[in-house]
N, C-alpha and C positions, 0 to 999 in steps of 0.2 A: 329535567331541563337540559336541552342540548347546548353545549358550549359553542359560541361563535368561532368560526375558523381562525380569525386573527388571535383570539385569546388562546385557542388550542395550540397554534403555531408558537406562541410565546413560551409555552411550557416544554417544547421539544428542544433538546440540546443540539441545535444546528451548529453551534460554534465548535462542537467536538468533532465534526467532520467537515473538512474544507470544501468538498464538493457541494454539500448541502448549504454551507455557509455562503457560497458564491451566489446562491439564488436571491432574487429580489424578495421583498416582503410579501408581495402578492403571490409570487410563485411558491414561496414556502407554505402559504395558506392552502395551495392546491394539493400538496402532498402530506401535510401534517396530520390530517385525520386518518391516514392509512399507514403511518409509520408505527411499527411495534418494536418496543425494546426487547433485547435478549442479551444473554451473556454466555460466553464460551470459555472453556479451559484449553490450555495448550494440549495439542494432540487431537482435539475435536475435529471432526470432518464435516464440512458444510454440505458437500455433495461429492459423490464418487463418479468415475467414468461411467457413462450410460444413464445416469440419473436425469430425470426431467428437472430442469432448473426453473422453479416456479417463483422464486423470490430474488430480489436484488438486496444485497447486504451492504450496509455502510459501516465500516469499522469506526469506532469512536476513540478519540484520544490516542492511547498507546497500544491499542489492539492491532495485531499484524497477522495477515492471512496470506498464505503462499499457494500459488498454483503449482502442483506437482504432477508430472507425467509418469505414471508407473510403467515399467518395462517388463517384458515377459520373463526375463531371468531373475526377477525379484528386486532389481534395482529401481530407483526412481530419480528423476532429475527436476530441479526447480526451473520454472519457465518465467515466472513473474511474481513479484511481491507487492502486496497492497496494504496500505495502512490508512491513517485518517485523511489522506489526500484523495481517496477514491472509493470505489465500489466494486463488488464482485457479484457475478451471476446475471445473465441477461442484459449485460451492458452493450455488447456489440449487436446481439439479436434482440428480439422482444420477449425473450424467455420462452419457457415451455418447449425447449429443444434439448436433446440429450447432451449431457456434458461430455466434452472431449478430454478433460483433465480432472484432477482431484483438487479440491480446495481444503487445505489443512491449516488450522490455527497454530501459529508459531509463538505468538505472545497473547495470552488470554486476556479477555476484558469484555467490555460492553460493545454492542452494535445496535443499529436500527435496521429493521427489515421492512420491505414493502413488497406487495405482490407485483410481479412484473407487469401484469395487465393494468394495474392501477397507475404505475409509473408511465406506461405507454400512453394511457389516456391523458396524463398530465403533459407529456411531450407533444401530443397532438393538439392540445388546447393552448400551449404556450410555445411560440417559436424560440424564446430565450432558453427554456428548459431543453428543448430539442437540440439547440445549437450547443449548449454546454455539454450535453452527454455525447454528442458527436465528437466534440473536441477531446473529451476525456477518453472515449473509445479509441481515437487516433493515438493518443499517448500510451494507452494500455497495449495496443498492438505494436507500437514502436518498442516498448519494453520487451514484449514477447520476441519480436524479431531480433533485437539486439542480444537477448539472452541465448537464442539459438546460435547466432554467430559466435558469441563468446564461448559457449560450451563446445563448439566445433573446433575452434582454432587456437584458443588461448590456454596457456599452462595453468595447472591447478592453483598455483600461488596467486595469479592475477584473478582467476575466477573467484577465489575465496575473498580477496579484497573487494572485488566488485559487489559481492553479495553482502559483506559486512558494511560497506559504505551505504548500500541501499537500505539496510536495516537502520543505520544511524540516521539517515535522512527522515525516517519515519518515527524514530524514538527520541531524537534530540539529545542524546547522551553518549559519552565515550564508553560507558560501562554497559555492554550489551549482554542480555540474558540468553546467551547462545552456548549450547553444549556441543562437545565433539560429535556426539551421536547425531544431533540435529544437522550440523554443518556437513557431516559426511553424507547424510541422506540427501541434502540439497545438491551436493556435488556429484552424487552417484558413484562414490568410491568407498572402499573399506575404511572403517574407523581407525584401524591401526595406521594405515597410510596417511589419513588426514591428520592424525596426531603428530606424525613425523613432520608433515608440512607446516603445521602450526608451530612446532618447536623451532623450526628454521626461521619462521617469521618473527618469533619472539627473540631469537638470538640476533636477528637483524634490527631489533629495536622498533618494530612496527606495532606489535601488540604485546599485551601481558596476559598470560593465561591464569584464570582463577577457577574456583570450584563452581562449575555451571555457568561461567561467565567469561567473556573476553573483553579486554579493554584496549582501546586505541591509545597508543602513547603519543602519536603525532599524526593527526588527520592529514595535514598537508603532505607529509612524507608518504603516507598511505595512498593518497590520490596520485602522487607521482609514480609510485611503484605499481599501481593498478594499470590495467589496460584502458583503452579509450572508451570502453562500453558504458561505464557508469556516467562519465561526463557527457557522453552523447545523449543519453536518456534525459539527464537533468536539463540539458540545453533545449531538448524538444519540449519538455514540460514548460520551460520558461517561454518559449516562442509560441506555443499553441494554447497553453492554459494560463499564461501570465503568472507562473509559479514564483513565489517569493521565498527565499531561503534565509534562515537565521544564521547567527554567528557559528553555531555548532554544526551547521549543515542541514538542519531540519527544515522540511517544508512547513512554512508557517501560514501561508495563504495562497489562494488561487484568485486570479482576477480576470479571467477571460470570459467573454460573452459575445453577443452580437456586437459588431462595431458600433461604438458609441453608447452601448447599454450598460456595460460594466467596465470599470477601470481597475487596473492592478492597485491594491492598497499600498501605502507607504510601508517601508520596512519597520519604521519605528512603531507605527500603529499596530502592525501585525505582531511584533514581538510583545507589545503591551497586552494584546488580547490572548496570546498563546498561553495555555496552562503550563504549569511547571511539570517537568517530567516526573512520573511516578512509575518506576519499572518494577513489576512484580518479581518475586523470587521464582526461579524455575522449579 
């Protein structure tokens, strides 16, 4: 017996991904039959440079995936970080194009995946889906461009804070499962140098270094010490996607759509619906 689309949609954890949650009930039914669950561990690679990107991946809850650009001398640099607010793969294009960067899982967890071709069909059938993904693609490109500017001109201390604040936006906790090795790779510097930088940040009272974890002591101070890049991207998400941020800085809802079709949810409702943080050990 074939399950009706509305019943099938009800079983899909749309609330665990804010981009999918922003869809109307009828649009959820368009994509629900084609969404497949999967799980990844830290360090797993969704695709490498040159791979054909055949699927769009939606991180759920506290899963975090980073775009990393490998360089010839063996270093690599982070260009964008995506969590439960977005999607990876075939977002700007329609998929099935060679990847220009590498997608690496930074915080393991569950995802939903859909063939890029199926999502493209849903975009063509629904102006609201098309508009939502155009808006999200614009925000993702903004994050990429801001990251390029930040990596080019800002000192390592501010770049570290920008990346850690971005992680907290997606995890909703001061206690971040970030190792020195991971952060050094994201910054494109040697681990020994990164450890020295983190030590200075700890002496300044911005962070506390733990085993396989970093903890913000005072997010407000960290935001003031960081460059403008993190705040600029957050503001663009608010203006273009109607992003709602919780008390801890976490993105808790998206409310953008075609004018008049979707309204940003209230903060109280979003916080009530948001799941409690469950951060895995590294």
